[in-house]
C-alpha positions as CSV (number, residue, x, y, z in Angstrom):
1,X,-25.8,71.4,-32.2
2,X,-23.7,68.3,-32.9
3,X,-23.1,65.8,-30.2
4,X,-19.3,65.8,-30.6
5,X,-17.2,69.0,-30.2
6,X,-15.2,68.9,-33.4
7,X,-14.4,72.6,-34.2
8,X,-10.9,73.4,-32.9
9,X,-10.6,76.4,-30.6
10,X,-8.1,78.0,-32.9
11,X,-10.8,78.2,-35.7
12,X,-13.6,79.7,-33.6
13,X,-14.4,83.3,-34.3
14,X,-15.8,83.9,-30.8
15,X,-15.9,82.3,-27.3
16,X,-16.9,78.7,-27.3
17,X,-20.6,78.5,-26.4
18,X,-20.4,75.4,-24.2
19,X,-17.2,76.4,-22.4
20,X,-18.7,76.2,-18.9
21,X,-19.8,72.6,-19.5
22,X,-16.3,71.9,-20.8
23,X,-14.9,73.3,-17.6
24,X,-17.1,70.8,-15.7
25,X,-15.5,67.9,-17.6
26,X,-12.0,69.3,-17.0
27,X,-12.7,69.7,-13.3
28,X,-14.1,66.1,-13.2
29,X,-10.9,64.8,-14.8
30,X,-8.8,66.8,-12.3
31,X,-10.9,65.5,-9.4
32,X,-10.0,61.8,-9.9
33,X,-6.3,62.6,-10.4
34,X,-6.1,64.3,-7.0
35,X,-8.4,61.9,-5.3
36,X,-6.1,59.0,-6.3
37,X,-3.6,60.3,-3.7
38,X,-6.0,61.5,-0.9
39,X,-8.2,58.4,-1.0
40,X,-5.2,56.1,-0.4
41,X,-4.5,57.8,2.9
42,X,-7.6,56.2,4.5
43,X,-7.3,52.9,2.5
44,X,-3.7,52.4,3.7
45,X,-4.5,50.6,7.0
46,X,-6.6,47.9,5.1
47,X,-4.0,47.5,2.4
48,X,-1.3,47.2,5.1
49,X,-3.2,44.4,6.8
50,X,-4.2,42.6,3.7
51,X,-0.9,42.7,1.8
52,X,1.4,42.6,4.8
53,X,3.0,45.9,3.8
54,X,6.2,47.1,5.6
55,X,6.7,50.8,6.2
56,X,8.9,50.9,3.0
57,X,6.2,49.0,1.0
58,X,3.5,51.4,2.0
59,X,5.7,54.4,1.3
60,X,6.2,53.2,-2.3
61,X,2.5,52.3,-2.8
62,X,1.9,55.9,-2.1
63,X,4.8,57.4,-4.0
64,X,4.8,54.9,-6.9
65,X,2.1,57.3,-8.2
66,X,4.0,60.5,-7.3
67,X,7.3,59.9,-9.1
68,X,6.1,59.5,-12.7
69,X,3.3,62.1,-12.0
70,X,5.8,64.8,-11.0
71,X,8.6,63.9,-13.5
72,X,6.5,63.6,-16.7
73,X,4.1,66.5,-16.6
74,X,6.3,69.1,-18.3
75,X,7.2,66.8,-21.2
76,X,3.7,65.4,-21.7
77,X,2.2,68.9,-21.5
78,X,4.5,69.9,-24.4
79,X,3.5,66.8,-26.4
80,X,-0.2,67.7,-25.9
81,X,0.5,71.3,-27.1
82,X,2.0,70.0,-30.4
83,X,-0.4,67.2,-31.3
84,X,-3.7,67.6,-29.4
85,X,-4.5,68.8,-25.9
86,X,-7.9,67.1,-26.0
87,X,-6.3,63.9,-27.4
88,X,-3.8,64.0,-24.5
89,X,-6.7,64.4,-22.0
90,X,-8.5,61.4,-23.5
91,X,-5.3,59.2,-23.6
92,X,-4.4,60.2,-20.0
93,X,-7.9,59.2,-18.7
94,X,-7.7,55.9,-20.4
95,X,-4.2,55.1,-19.0
96,X,-5.4,56.2,-15.6
97,X,-8.5,54.0,-15.8
98,X,-6.4,51.0,-17.0
99,X,-4.0,51.4,-14.0
100,X,-7.0,51.7,-11.7
101,X,-8.5,48.4,-13.0
102,X,-5.1,46.7,-12.5
103,X,-4.8,48.1,-9.0
104,X,-8.2,46.7,-8.0
105,X,-7.4,43.2,-9.2
106,X,-3.8,42.5,-8.1
107,X,-2.9,41.0,-4.7
108,X,0.9,41.6,-4.4
109,X,2.8,44.6,-3.3
110,X,4.9,44.9,-6.4
111,X,1.9,44.8,-8.7
112,X,0.0,47.4,-6.6
113,X,3.1,49.7,-6.9
114,X,3.2,49.0,-10.7
115,X,-0.5,49.9,-11.0
116,X,0.0,53.1,-9.0
117,X,2.9,54.0,-11.4
118,X,0.7,53.5,-14.4
119,X,-2.0,55.7,-12.8
120,X,0.8,58.3,-12.2
121,X,1.7,58.3,-15.9
122,X,-2.0,58.8,-16.8
123,X,-2.3,61.6,-14.2
124,X,0.9,63.3,-15.7
125,X,-1.0,63.5,-19.1
126,X,-4.3,64.6,-17.6
127,X,-3.4,67.3,-15.2
128,X,-1.5,69.7,-17.6
129,X,-4.0,69.0,-20.3
130,X,-6.9,70.2,-18.1
131,X,-5.2,73.5,-17.4
132,X,-4.0,74.1,-21.0
133,X,-7.5,73.3,-22.4
134,X,-9.0,75.6,-19.8
135,X,-6.8,78.5,-20.8
136,X,-7.2,77.8,-24.5
137,X,-11.0,77.6,-24.3
138,X,-11.8,80.6,-22.1
139,X,-11.4,84.3,-23.1
140,X,-9.1,86.3,-20.9
141,X,-11.9,88.1,-19.2
142,X,-13.4,84.8,-17.9
143,X,-10.1,82.9,-17.3
144,X,-9.7,83.9,-13.7
145,X,-13.1,82.6,-12.7
146,X,-12.4,79.3,-14.6
147,X,-9.0,78.9,-12.9
148,X,-10.6,79.6,-9.5
149,X,-13.1,76.8,-10.1
150,X,-10.2,74.5,-11.2
151,X,-8.3,75.3,-8.0
152,X,-11.3,74.8,-5.8
153,X,-11.7,71.3,-7.4
154,X,-8.2,70.4,-6.2
155,X,-9.2,71.5,-2.7
156,X,-12.5,69.6,-2.9
157,X,-10.6,66.4,-3.9
158,X,-8.5,66.6,-0.8
159,X,-11.6,66.1,1.3
160,X,-13.8,64.0,-1.2
161,X,-11.1,61.4,-1.7
162,X,-11.1,60.2,1.9
163,X,-14.9,60.5,2.1
164,X,-15.5,58.4,-0.9
165,X,-12.8,55.9,0.1
166,X,-14.3,55.7,3.6
167,X,-17.8,55.0,2.2
168,X,-16.5,52.3,0.0
169,X,-14.5,50.6,2.7
170,X,-17.5,50.3,4.9
171,X,-18.7,47.3,2.8
172,X,-15.9,46.6,0.2
173,X,-12.2,45.7,0.1
174,X,-9.5,48.3,-0.5
175,X,-9.5,47.5,-4.3
176,X,-12.8,49.4,-4.6
177,X,-10.9,52.6,-3.9
178,X,-9.1,52.0,-7.2
179,X,-12.1,50.8,-9.1
180,X,-14.3,53.8,-8.4
181,X,-12.0,55.8,-10.7
182,X,-13.1,53.8,-13.7
183,X,-16.7,55.0,-14.2
184,X,-15.6,58.6,-13.4
185,X,-12.9,58.4,-16.0
186,X,-15.3,56.9,-18.6
187,X,-17.8,59.7,-17.9
188,X,-15.0,62.3,-18.3
189,X,-13.9,60.7,-21.7
190,X,-17.5,60.9,-23.0
191,X,-17.9,64.4,-21.7
192,X,-14.6,65.5,-23.3
193,X,-15.6,64.2,-26.7
194,X,-19.0,65.9,-26.4
195,X,-18.1,69.2,-24.7
196,X,-14.4,69.9,-24.9
197,X,-13.2,71.4,-28.2
198,X,-10.0,70.2,-29.8
199,X,-7.0,72.4,-29.3
200,X,-3.3,72.4,-30.2
201,X,-0.5,74.9,-30.6
202,X,-0.2,76.6,-34.0
203,X,3.2,76.9,-35.6
204,X,5.0,75.0,-32.9
205,X,8.4,73.7,-33.9
206,X,10.0,70.4,-33.0
207,X,9.7,69.3,-29.4
208,X,12.9,69.7,-27.3
209,X,13.1,66.0,-26.4
210,X,16.6,66.4,-24.9
211,X,15.4,69.1,-22.6
212,X,12.4,66.9,-21.8
213,X,14.6,64.0,-20.9
214,X,16.8,66.1,-18.7
215,X,13.7,67.4,-16.9
216,X,12.4,63.9,-16.3
217,X,15.8,62.7,-14.9
218,X,16.1,65.8,-12.7
219,X,12.6,65.9,-11.2
220,X,12.3,62.1,-11.0
221,X,15.7,61.8,-9.2
222,X,14.9,64.6,-6.9
223,X,11.5,63.2,-5.9
224,X,13.0,59.7,-5.4
225,X,15.8,61.1,-3.2
226,X,13.3,63.1,-1.2
227,X,11.2,60.1,-0.6
228,X,13.8,57.4,0.0
229,X,16.5,59.4,1.9
230,X,14.5,60.9,4.9
231,X,12.5,57.7,5.4
232,X,15.0,54.9,4.9
233,X,18.4,56.6,5.3
234,X,20.8,58.3,3.0
235,X,22.4,55.2,1.6
236,X,24.0,54.9,-1.9
237,X,20.7,55.0,-3.7
238,X,19.2,58.3,-2.4
239,X,22.6,60.0,-2.4
240,X,23.2,59.0,-6.0
241,X,19.7,60.2,-6.9
242,X,20.3,63.5,-5.3
243,X,23.6,64.0,-7.2
244,X,21.9,63.0,-10.5
245,X,19.1,65.5,-9.8
246,X,21.7,68.3,-9.2
247,X,23.7,67.5,-12.3
248,X,20.6,67.0,-14.4
249,X,19.2,70.3,-13.3
250,X,22.4,72.1,-14.2
251,X,22.5,70.3,-17.6
252,X,18.8,71.2,-18.2
253,X,19.4,74.9,-17.5
254,X,22.5,75.0,-19.8
255,X,20.7,73.1,-22.6
256,X,17.5,75.2,-22.4
257,X,19.5,78.5,-22.5
258,X,21.1,77.4,-25.8
259,X,18.2,75.8,-27.5
260,X,16.3,77.9,-30.1
261,X,12.9,76.5,-28.9
262,X,13.4,75.1,-25.4
263,X,11.0,72.8,-23.6
264,X,10.8,75.4,-20.8
265,X,12.3,78.8,-21.3
266,X,14.2,79.1,-18.0
267,X,14.6,82.8,-18.5
268,X,11.1,83.1,-17.3
269,X,12.4,82.6,-13.8
270,X,14.0,86.1,-14.0
271,X,10.4,87.4,-14.2
272,X,9.3,88.1,-10.7
273,X,5.6,87.4,-11.2
274,X,6.4,83.9,-12.6
275,X,9.1,82.9,-10.2
276,X,7.2,84.3,-7.2
277,X,4.1,82.4,-8.1
278,X,6.0,79.1,-8.7
279,X,7.6,79.4,-5.3
280,X,4.3,80.2,-3.7
281,X,2.7,77.0,-5.1
282,X,5.8,74.9,-4.1
283,X,6.0,76.2,-0.5
284,X,2.3,76.2,0.0
285,X,1.7,72.6,-1.0
286,X,4.8,71.5,0.9
287,X,3.1,72.6,4.2
288,X,-0.5,71.8,3.5
289,X,0.0,68.3,2.0
290,X,2.3,67.4,4.9
291,X,-0.1,68.7,7.5
292,X,-3.1,67.0,6.0
293,X,-1.1,63.8,5.7
294,X,-0.3,63.5,9.4
295,X,-3.6,65.1,10.7
296,X,-5.5,62.4,8.9
297,X,-3.4,59.7,10.6
298,X,-4.1,61.3,14.0
299,X,-7.8,61.2,13.3
300,X,-7.6,57.5,12.4
301,X,-5.0,56.1,14.7
302,X,-5.2,58.2,17.8
303,X,-8.9,59.4,17.8
304,X,-10.0,56.0,16.5
305,X,-12.2,57.2,13.6
306,X,-12.8,54.8,10.8
307,X,-12.2,55.7,7.1
308,X,-15.7,57.1,6.5
309,X,-15.7,59.1,9.7
310,X,-12.3,60.5,8.8
311,X,-13.6,61.6,5.4
312,X,-16.6,63.3,6.9
313,X,-14.4,65.2,9.3
314,X,-12.3,66.6,6.4
315,X,-15.4,68.1,4.7
316,X,-15.0,71.5,6.4
317,X,-11.7,71.8,4.7
318,X,-13.4,71.5,1.3
319,X,-16.0,74.1,2.3
320,X,-13.2,76.5,3.4
321,X,-11.6,76.0,0.0
322,X,-14.7,77.2,-1.8
323,X,-15.1,80.2,0.6
324,X,-11.5,81.2,-0.1
325,X,-12.1,80.8,-3.8
326,X,-15.1,83.2,-3.6
327,X,-13.1,85.7,-1.6
328,X,-10.1,85.7,-4.0
329,X,-12.4,86.0,-7.0
330,X,-13.8,89.2,-5.6
331,X,-10.7,90.7,-4.0
332,X,-7.8,89.9,-6.4
333,X,-8.9,92.4,-9.0
334,X,-9.1,95.1,-6.3
335,X,-6.1,94.2,-4.1
336,X,-3.8,92.5,-6.6
337,X,-2.1,89.1,-6.8
338,X,0.6,89.7,-4.3
339,X,-1.8,90.7,-1.5
340,X,-3.9,87.6,-2.0
341,X,-1.1,85.1,-2.4
342,X,0.8,86.3,0.6
343,X,-2.3,86.6,2.7
344,X,-3.2,83.0,1.9
345,X,0.3,81.8,2.8
346,X,0.1,83.7,6.1
347,X,-3.2,82.1,6.9
348,X,-1.9,78.6,5.9
349,X,1.3,79.1,8.0
350,X,-0.8,80.1,11.0
351,X,-2.9,77.0,10.5
352,X,0.2,74.8,10.6
353,X,1.5,76.5,13.7
354,X,-1.8,75.9,15.5
355,X,-1.1,72.1,15.1
356,X,1.9,72.6,17.5
357,X,-0.6,72.6,20.3
358,X,-1.7,69.0,19.7
359,X,-1.2,66.5,22.5
360,X,-2.5,63.1,23.4
361,X,-5.7,64.7,24.9
362,X,-6.5,66.6,21.7
363,X,-9.9,66.1,20.0
364,X,-11.3,66.6,16.5
365,X,-12.1,70.2,17.6
366,X,-8.4,71.0,17.9
367,X,-7.9,70.1,14.3
368,X,-11.0,71.8,12.9
369,X,-9.6,75.4,12.9
370,X,-6.2,74.5,11.4
371,X,-7.8,72.4,8.7
372,X,-10.3,75.2,7.8
373,X,-7.5,77.7,7.7
374,X,-5.5,75.5,5.4
375,X,-8.5,75.1,3.1
376,X,-9.3,78.8,3.1
377,X,-5.6,79.5,2.3
378,X,-5.7,77.1,-0.7
379,X,-8.8,78.8,-2.1
380,X,-7.3,82.3,-1.4
381,X,-3.8,82.0,-2.8
382,X,-3.5,79.1,-5.3
383,X,-5.9,80.5,-7.9
384,X,-4.1,83.9,-8.5
385,X,-0.7,82.2,-8.4
386,X,-1.8,79.6,-11.0
387,X,-3.4,82.3,-13.2
388,X,-0.1,84.3,-13.1
389,X,1.9,81.2,-14.1
390,X,-0.3,80.4,-17.0
391,X,-0.4,84.1,-18.1
392,X,3.4,83.9,-18.5
393,X,3.2,81.5,-21.4
394,X,2.0,82.2,-25.0
395,X,-0.9,80.2,-26.5
396,X,1.6,77.8,-28.1
397,X,3.0,76.7,-24.7
398,X,-0.1,76.3,-22.6
399,X,0.6,72.6,-21.9
400,X,4.1,73.5,-20.8
401,X,2.7,76.2,-18.6
402,X,0.2,73.7,-17.1
403,X,3.0,71.2,-16.6
404,X,5.2,73.8,-14.9
405,X,2.4,74.8,-12.5
406,X,1.5,71.2,-11.7
407,X,5.1,70.1,-11.3
408,X,5.6,72.8,-8.6
409,X,2.3,71.7,-7.0
410,X,3.2,68.0,-7.0
411,X,6.8,68.5,-6.1
412,X,5.9,70.6,-3.2
413,X,3.3,68.1,-2.0
414,X,5.7,65.2,-2.4
415,X,8.5,67.0,-0.6
416,X,6.1,68.0,2.2
417,X,4.9,64.4,2.8
418,X,8.4,63.0,2.5
419,X,10.3,65.5,4.6
420,X,7.6,66.2,7.3
421,X,6.6,62.6,7.3
422,X,10.2,61.7,8.1
423,X,10.5,64.3,10.8
424,X,7.2,63.0,12.3
425,X,8.6,59.4,12.3
426,X,11.8,60.4,14.0
427,X,10.1,62.5,16.7
428,X,7.6,59.6,17.2
429,X,10.3,57.0,17.6
430,X,12.4,59.1,19.9
431,X,9.5,59.9,22.2
432,X,8.2,56.4,22.2
433,X,11.6,55.1,23.2
434,X,11.7,57.6,26.2
435,X,8.2,56.6,27.3
436,X,8.4,52.8,27.0
437,X,12.1,52.2,27.6
438,X,12.8,48.5,27.9
439,X,9.4,47.4,28.9
440,X,8.8,45.7,25.6
441,X,10.8,42.9,23.9
442,X,13.3,44.2,21.4
443,X,11.4,42.8,18.4
444,X,8.0,44.2,19.6
445,X,9.7,47.6,20.3
446,X,11.1,47.8,16.8
447,X,7.6,47.1,15.4
448,X,6.1,49.7,17.6
449,X,8.7,52.3,16.6
450,X,8.1,51.7,12.9
451,X,4.7,53.5,12.8
452,X,1.8,54.4,15.0
453,X,-0.1,51.6,13.3
454,X,2.7,49.2,14.3
455,X,2.6,50.5,17.9
456,X,-1.2,49.8,18.2
457,X,-0.7,46.4,16.7
458,X,1.9,45.6,19.4
459,X,-0.6,46.8,22.0
460,X,-3.2,44.3,20.7
461,X,-0.7,41.5,21.0
462,X,0.2,42.6,24.5
463,X,-3.5,42.5,25.4
464,X,-3.7,38.9,24.3
465,X,-0.6,37.8,26.2
466,X,-1.7,36.1,29.5
467,X,1.5,37.3,31.2
468,X,0.7,41.0,30.4
469,X,-3.0,41.7,30.0
470,X,-5.2,44.7,29.3
471,X,-3.6,47.1,31.8
472,X,-0.1,46.8,30.2
473,X,-1.6,47.0,26.8
474,X,-3.4,50.2,27.6
475,X,-0.1,51.6,28.8
476,X,1.4,50.8,25.4
477,X,-1.6,52.5,23.7
478,X,-1.2,55.6,25.8
479,X,2.5,55.8,25.1
480,X,1.9,55.4,21.3
481,X,-0.7,58.1,21.3
482,X,1.4,60.5,23.3
483,X,4.5,59.8,21.1
484,X,2.5,60.4,17.9
485,X,0.9,63.6,19.3
486,X,4.4,64.8,20.3
487,X,5.6,64.0,16.7
488,X,2.7,66.0,15.2
489,X,3.4,69.0,17.4
490,X,7.2,68.9,16.7
491,X,6.7,68.4,13.0
492,X,4.2,71.2,12.8
493,X,6.7,73.5,14.3
494,X,9.3,72.7,11.7
495,X,6.6,72.8,8.9
496,X,5.4,76.2,10.1
497,X,8.9,77.6,10.2
498,X,9.5,76.4,6.6
499,X,6.2,77.9,5.4
500,X,6.9,81.2,7.2
501,X,10.3,81.3,5.5
502,X,8.6,80.6,2.2
503,X,6.1,83.3,2.8
504,X,8.9,85.9,3.4
505,X,10.6,84.7,0.2
506,X,7.4,85.0,-1.9
507,X,6.8,88.4,-0.3
508,X,10.2,89.6,-1.4
509,X,10.0,88.1,-4.9
510,X,6.5,88.9,-6.1
511,X,6.1,92.4,-7.4
512,X,3.4,94.8,-6.3
513,X,0.6,95.9,-8.5
514,X,2.8,98.2,-10.5
515,X,5.1,95.2,-11.4
516,X,2.1,93.2,-12.6
517,X,0.8,96.2,-14.5
518,X,4.1,96.6,-16.3
519,X,4.1,92.9,-17.2
520,X,0.5,93.1,-18.5
521,X,1.5,96.0,-20.8
522,X,4.1,93.9,-22.5
523,X,2.6,90.5,-23.4
524,X,1.1,91.5,-26.7
525,X,4.4,92.4,-28.2
526,X,6.3,89.7,-26.3
527,X,3.8,87.0,-27.4
528,X,3.8,88.1,-31.0
529,X,7.5,88.0,-31.1
530,X,7.6,84.7,-29.5
531,X,5.0,83.3,-31.9
532,X,7.0,84.7,-34.8
533,X,10.1,83.0,-33.5
534,X,8.3,79.7,-33.2
535,X,7.1,80.0,-36.8
536,X,10.6,80.9,-38.0
537,X,12.1,78.0,-36.1
538,X,9.4,75.7,-37.5
539,X,10.1,76.9,-41.1
540,X,13.8,76.3,-40.6
541,X,13.4,72.8,-39.3
542,X,10.7,71.7,-41.7
């Protein structure tokens, strides 16, 4: 057996013999892409201290990765379909590794944000490539198991990212959380060459670059507005971005409806299995990413756990993801997609509502059940939703399918962190103002209201002030903790209501087992017609 996997999937007469090893490489590639966001959560305090980051700076260190990641996936997935899905994976890993090296070496805020943006571009190439290669490599009978493993890896990364970052930060600077990506990316590149077979779409026509550009403008502007507006006020920039996103979306839909071979056939949204699954992914990650974001901050800033201790305390979430993945793998064939997706969303919604009970006296035990419920919900519902989305695309558009799924996932997560994070900040500031009043100087009060980290930093300065002392400093700490706990409870209430509304919408949109059975009876003819149309278009444009 040759060291390099050179035979394209399209030329194989049977299932690829080393497909499960190939899946390991794809999951490893996915792992570092998701870890790049979750590891930064625990590295943020060290970065803030070392670089002197303001609240706005820190927000864009996080979201400098998110904007290109969300905006580019659909286009880059299509390019991978046309030219080479494995080639896209390799290129994305190299770009990601390059951005990681840059991030580990720079010492200014603007360059860290630039490095994160480069990593986001690499991630936008890698993530849809992993999913399209998975679907292309595995026969339909094994695809559900493979997608379940892929989904479980996403959940694992949520917990492993903070754990690895915490371990590194015990003895190394925050740059090490960037540099750890490099050996993993190199291992994934070698593994991809040896174990992942080449794959690309056959008979694909010209890429719809106009539609691709409109999708980039629409999603990028939407994510920018969602990040900037809630956190820093709806000034000219965020409002303009929101308008551009709306106009761009309308133009995208109009263009795609007229184009003979669109980047994304928007008519798919009239198919209830596809649209229901896309909404499920969007709403689900809105709530879970937002909840994990502020729960992690509570563990660090209020309970006083360091980065490593925080990572260890998130491990039950990863275990719950795998448990949910096992359950959904066994029950989805019996109960159907709708039952599993909606059940998972109900469990996740209940987990978010449990966080409304958080107060300043809460301990890690109060977070354990909600985190495990969120993890179990990820494992239970995301895999069947992703499988349904990918099953809606012909073999020639697997990269686009992966890009659509991943855009919904990333957009939901970005909106969750931005919107719920903004609500958390507002609730925290209002409560802290009520608790502290005018007992702090105006400048110190503004710093304390900026973030929970800023509030604790003010308390440290108060403790060192001879005119104040430890007792007054402890009063500030107590007020900051109480205000942040109040913010978590209030934000969880809103997040839970949004997730509950999303669950009801998905319940109404997703068809029952008969609807899925009808859809499954049609794809052969539909796909054949679609492939014929693609070939006809390719011939006419050659």
